[in-house]
N, C-alpha and C positions, 0 to 999 in steps of 0.2 A: 504494500499499499504506500503510495507516494503522495506526500502532502507538502507542497512547497509554499514558503511564505517569504515576504520581503520585510526585512527589519525596518526599513525606512517607513513603510506604511504602518507597521505595528507600533512604532514609537509614538506616532501621532494618535492612533486609536487607543493604545494602552493608557496613555496619560489622560484621556478624556472619557474612559469607560466607566460605567457604573457598576457597583457591586451586584452580586447575584440576588441580594435581598432588596434591590431597588433603592438603595441608599444613595447619598450624595455622590457626585463624581469626584469628590476630593480623594486623591490617592490614599491619604491616611485613613480613609473610612472604608477601604475595600477589604473584604475578608482575606486573611492570610498575611496582612502587613502589620508589623508592630505599631502600636500606637493606641491612643485612647479610644478611637472610634469603635474598634471591635469589642472592647470591654463593655462599652455602653450597650452595644447590640446584644451581647450575651445576657446582660442583666435585664434587658427589655424582653427578649424573646425566650430566654431559658436555653440551656445547653442543647437539649434535644431538638427544639424547634430551630435553633441556629444551625445545628448539624444538617437538618433536613434542607436547609437553604443553601448549603455549600455548593459552589459552582462546579461544573464538570471540569476536571483538571485539564482535559485536552483543550478546552477553551481557555482556561485560566493560564496555561503555560505559554500561550502565544502573545500574551500581554506582559510588558515589563512592569514590575511592581517595586515600590519603595519600601525601605530605604535603599539607596544605591550604595555600591561599594565606594571606598575612599580612594581607590586606584584610578589611574587615568582613563580606564574604560567605563567607569561608573556602572558596573554590572548590577542588574536588579536582584532583589531578594525574591526567590521563586517558590519558597515553601508555602504550602497552604496554612491557613490558620490552624492552631493546635486543635480546635474543635472539628476540623475537617480532615485531619490526618487519619489514616486507616490503621496505624499501629504506632505505638510510642514506647520509648525506652529512655529512662534517665541516663543510662550508661552511654547511649548513642549521643545524647546531648553533651555529655561530659567530654567525649572524644572530639566532638566538633569544637568545643571551647578550647580544649588542650592544644589542638593542632592549629586552629585559625589564629589564636592569640599569639602564637610564636611565628607565624608566617610573615615574611617581609613584604611579599607581593600581595597586596590586598585584593586584587582582582582574582588571583588564583585562590586566595582564601575564601572569597565569596562563592566561587565555583564549587569548592569542597563543601562549604556550608549548605549549598543547595543539593549537591550530587550525592554526598555520603548517605543522607537519610532518605533519598528519593523513593527507593523501593518501599520502605516502611511507611513513608508519608502518603504514598499514592497508589500502591499496587496490591496491597493485602486485601483482596476483595472479600475474602471469607476465611475465618479462623475459628476453630473450636479447640479447647485445650484437652479434650478427652475425658473431662469429668462428667459430661452429660450422660444420662442413661440412654442406652440404645433401645430403639423400638424393638418389640418382639419379632423374631425372625419368622417369616411365613413358612408353612410346612413344606412347600414345594421348592424351597431354596436348595440349589445345587451344593454339593459338598465343596466345590471349588469357590463358592461364594461365602463360605463360613468366615466370619471375622471381617467381612467387607465393610469398609468405611468406619471401622472401630478405632478408638484412640484419638489422639490429636490429629487434626487435619488443617491444611492451609492451602488456599487457592490463590496463587500469585500470578497476576496478569502481566503481560509484557509492557503495558503502558496504554497506548491509545487504541489497542484492540482488546476486547473483553474475552481473552482466551489465554491459556497457559501453554507456553512452549517449555518442554523439558529442559532444553539447553539454556534458554533465557533465564528461567527461574532459578536454576542452579547458579548461574553467574550473578544474577541479581542479589542473591543471598550471601555470596562468597565473602564480602567484606565484614559480615556480621558473625561469621563462624568463630573468630577469635574472641568474641564477646560472650559466646554461649556458656562458657564455663563459669562466668561471673553473673550472668543475667538469666535467671530461670525462665523469664517470659520469652526471651529470644531463643533459648534452647528449645522451649516448647513449640515456638513458631517454626523453627527449622525441623524439629521432629515431625511436626504436622506436614511440612512440605515433603519430607521423605515418604511419609505414609500415603499422602495423596499421589505422589508420583508412582509409588508402587501399584496403587489401584489403576492408574492410567496404563502402566506397562502391562499389567495382567489383562486389562480390557482389550487393548489394541497395541501390541508392541511395535507394529510397523508404522504407527502414526506419530506425528511430531508436535501437534498442537491440539489442545483439548478444551471442551466446553466446561462450564462450572460443574462441580460435583453435584449429583442428584440431591444429596442431603442439604445442600446450600439453598435450594429453591430459587437460585438466581436465574433469570431468563437467559436462554442461550442466544448466540449470535451466528447468523449465517455468513459464510465467507463469499457467497454469491457465485461460486464456481460450479461447473458441471463436470464432475470427475467420475471416472469408472475405475474402481480400485479392487484388487484382489490381494489379500483376503478382504471380504466385505466387512464393513463396520457399521455401527449404529450412529446415524447422523446426529442424534440428540446428545451423544456423548463426545463426538469428535468435531473439532473445528477444521482441521486439515489432516490428511493422511499421506504425507510424503515420508517415505522411509529414509531416515538419515542415521547412519551408524553412530554418529556422535551423540544423538539424543539418548541412546541407551548407555553410552559411556558417561554422559552427564548424570543420568540417574544413579549410576554407581558412584560417581564423584561426589554427589551431594551427601551420601551416607559416609563415604570415606573421609571427607573433610570434617564432618560432624564428629566422627569417632576420633580423628586425629586431635581435635581441639578440646573435646570433652571427655574422652575415653568411655563415653556412654555406649552401651549396647542396647538401649531401649528400642532402637529401630529394628532390631533383629527379631522380628515377629514372623509368624507363619506366613503372613501376606508378603512380607519382604522376601522371604526365601522362595515363595512361589513366583514372585516377580523375577528373582535372580534365575530360577530355572527357566522362566520364559525367555529371558535374555539369551541364555545358553542355547535354547532351541533355535532362536533367530540366527545366532552365529553359525550354528550347524547348517541351517538351510541356506544361508547366504555365503557359505564358503564353497559351494558347489560350482562346477564349471557350467558354461552354457550348453556344452555338448557332452553326451555320455562318453566316459573315458574309454570304454571298450568298443562301442559300436560307432561312435562319432555322430550319433543321432541327436538332434536338437531336443533338449529337455526344458520345458517351460519353467521359468523361475516361480517360486512360491509367491513372490510379490510382483505385481504389475500395476502400472499407473498410466492412465490416459486422461488428459484434460482438453476440453475444447478451447483452444487459445490460438492467438496469432503470435505468441511469444515462444520461441523455440526452447528457452531455458525453463519453461513452466511445465513441460511434459517429457515423457520418455519416448524415444523413437522405437521403431520396429514393434509396433503394436503394444507399446507399454513395457517392453522388456529392457530396452537399452542395448548398447553395443556388446558384442560377445566378450566373454572373459575366459581365460585359460584355466586349466586344472593344475592342481599341485603347487600353488603359490603359497599357501598358508594364509593368504590375505582374505579379508571379508568385504563383500560387495556393499557399497552404499549407493542407493539410487539417486539420492540428492545430497547436495552440500549443505553446510550449516547456514548458508545464505538462502536456503530453500530453492536454489537453482539446481537443475538436473546436472548430474555428473556427465562428462563426455566419455571417460573411461572409468568404469565402476569401482576400481580399487583406489579409493580416495585415501591417500597416504596420511594426512594429518589425523583423520578419524581413526585409522588403524593404529597409529602411534598412541593416540589417547587411550584407546581400548586396552592396549598392552599395559599401560601404566595403571589404569583403574582395575583391571583384572588382578594384577599383582597385589595391589593394596587391599582389594576385597578378599583375596586368598588369605592374607595374614589375619584379617578380622574374623573370618569364619573358622579358621584354624583355632584361634583363641576361644571360639565358641564351641569347640568340640567337634567340628565338622572337618575332620582330617581328609577324608576321601574327596569331599567337595573342593577343599582347598587345592588338592593335587590336580583335580580336573581343571580348575581355573588357571593354575600355573601352566599346565600343559598347553591350554589354548593360548595363553599369553605368549609363551615361548614360540609357538608355531607362527603366530602373527608377527612377532618381533623378527624372527628369522626371515619372514617374507618381506618385511619392510626393508631390511638391509640387503636382501638378495635382489629384489625386484624394484624397490623404490628408490634406489640410489643409482644414478646414471653419470656417465662421464661427459661433462660439458666442455666444448672446445675452448671456451674462454675462462670459465670459473673453476674447472676441475670437477672433482666428485661432488655432486649435489643431490639433495632430495628432490624427486619429482613430485608434482602436485597430484597427478593421477596416472595410473598405469593399467594395463590390461593383461599382463602376464605373457603376452605374445612378443613383447619388445617395444610396443608403442608407449609413448609417455607424453604427458602435458606438462609444459614448463611454464609455471606462473605461480602466483599466490593470490589469495582473496583475503579481504580484511576480516571476515567473520571467523570466529573461534570455534573449533581448533583450526589453526593455520600452520604453515611451515614456519613463519616468523615466531610463533608461540611455542615451538617444540620444547625449549628449556623451561618455560613456565609450566607446561604440562608435566615435566619431569622425565621426558623421554631421553633427552641428551643434556649434557652440560653446555652452558653458553659458550664455552671455549672449544667445544668439539670442532675439529677441522672441517668435517662435512657440513656441519651446521653453519659455521662461519662462511664457508664458500656459498652456501645457499642464501644466507642473509645478505651477503654482498650482491648476489644476483637479483633477489626479489626487491631490493631497495633502490634499484635504479631502472630507468626506462629501457635501457638496452637489454636487460635480462628479464624483465617482468612487464608484459603488455598492459597489466592493470596497475602499474605504478603511475599514478596520474599527477601531473604538475600543472600549475597555472600561476597567474599573477598574485593570487591570494592564499593558496594553500597547496600542499603537496603531501600525498600519502597513498597507501594502497587502497584501491577501490574494489571493483568487481562488476560482473555483468548484471547484477540484480537491479541496480539503479541506472547505470549507464556510464558512458565514457568521459563524462565531465564531473562526476561526483565521487570524491574520495571520502573514506570513512575515518573519522577521528579515532575510532577504536584501534585501528592499525598503527596510528602514530603513538598512541599510548603504550601499545605492546612493544613498539620500537624502543620506547624509553625504559620499559621494565626489563628488556633483554640487552641493555647497553650498560657499560661501565664508564663510558666517556661523558664527562660533565657537560661538555658543550652540546653533544648530541641529545642528552636528556633535557637540558634547558631549551634547546631549539624545539623539541617535540612538545614540551609543556606550553611554551609560548605560542606555538602555532595553534594548538587546541584552544588555549585561552583566547587568542585574538579572533577565533572563528566562532566563539560561543557568546554572541552579543546579547542573547536573551537569558544568560545565566545558567543555562543547561547545555548538556552535550547532545548534539544532534546525531541522527543516524548517518547522514552524509552531508557533505559540503560541496558546493560548486567551486571548483578550484580557481576559477577566475573572478568569482563574486561571492564572498563569504556570507553575505546576507541572504543568499539563496540556498536553502537547505531542505532536507526531508526530515519529517517527524520532529516536532517540538518536544514531544514527550516520549522518550525511548529509554526506559529505566535501565536496560542492560548497559548502554553507553555511559550513563551516569555512574553505575557501579564500577565499571572499568576505570573511569577517571578517579574515583575514590580509592580504588585499589592501587592505582599508580602513585597517588600522593602518599599513601601509607607506605608503599614500597620505597619511595625516594626518601621519606622521612626516616626510615630505618637504615637504608644503605648509604645515602648521601645527604645527611641532614643539613649540611652547610648550604646546599642549593636552595633550600626552602627557608631555613631559619637564620642563616648568616654564618660567618666564619667562626669556627670553634664550637659550633652548636653540638649538643649531645643528641644521639639518636632518639627518635620517638618510637617506642615499642609497645604494642598491646600484649600484655602478658597475663 
């Protein structure tokens, strides 16, 4: 979904807009802005009535709100009123104060103030802590449905679309994982997110985006597409059913991160184990060749996808199957990329690399839970994929040397590029697949961060970063520039990346993509994933390179 706006127009409209409650056009009286106006409104309307009058954040985010930052860009304050936030945590507020009070660049500080809490402020559409009594199970309930939707549950939308992507929601919550051991409410929120994702994976493991959980009673949203998909799915439960290997890796990552930071095993329920078994079934099905090994006969893949569209990246060719893949690679097919664009060659290397890492981490967790045989199965699959990545996913480039390919088919064909969305080749060290100093990774990094090596490295008068086919050839993604900062040890490179994103975020939030020639032209004013990556980048720099944010001699800022 592409929504472009002009900041020039917005600055005029925003400063003359009225609040959602019909109050004065005085900016100090608009909900979500600090000041006496909102306190008066609360006392007059009452908290519940005030909450009911909260503006739609998709609309709210396109208007700049006061107070403005004290930096030269005068960036707006884009957090909703406390009465309009979807989840709150005093510990989150403390982190914001601790970090921003030390930051020398007040515009970067304002971006962090807006971005770090954005997922909690705006995207927790439904959360129950698990203390509610579950309704009596009907007698015809299947055995596979036992325990369904029990315990804590959390529905985390991507932002301006009322649906949950497995990938997005895992990344949206990542910066709060380190807070979970100190804040029980955040721990319960993340536990709920794991439980909800488990239900989604059990329901339709080949799908990427999901409707609100049935117990939430939230109205579902249609994506307006005409898709023919196998396996069939229930439209009332699924927003979109593009099979993306990284979605399943992100489901594992959410639990792995939670365990790493809290040591809790509360998510290791029968439902989570059923979801894990479902993931393994998909990996088995998607490791098969397009043709029978013995007879050479075509074998239709378990997953096919066809969409009525005039955009080639939105559907799979060859009647929904995609291009042929060879046998014996150890790699796992992914029909679509994390950008939701179709793969050209189905062995998508970044997702395979991520799956390796998450399977190994999951193996350690289930082993500690007494599941030794399952742990061995996970490790065996991880090692098979890892061998496949190094054998088939590394190619000799005439200019850059040995590099990771973006996609391969096992026949020798390969696609040389990178896309901004995560997982990406640029993000391989962040995933834990290789060290940042690995020679093959460094060669790859050099290749994908220049136009001569990556057709989707986009440059212009106002911005430069990796983009991708999802938006087009003029729009680069700030997420990729932030990943560049987190995978660099060079002070100048890190600062250049932070400043580039800062200077292109005139509405105080991080956008999906930016027109490289005109930074006031962007897509998606409210894209929580991008805000989370910005927050993660600031916390990463604060820990590794504190002097870049806090000044010479500054001590690292660590969340422990």
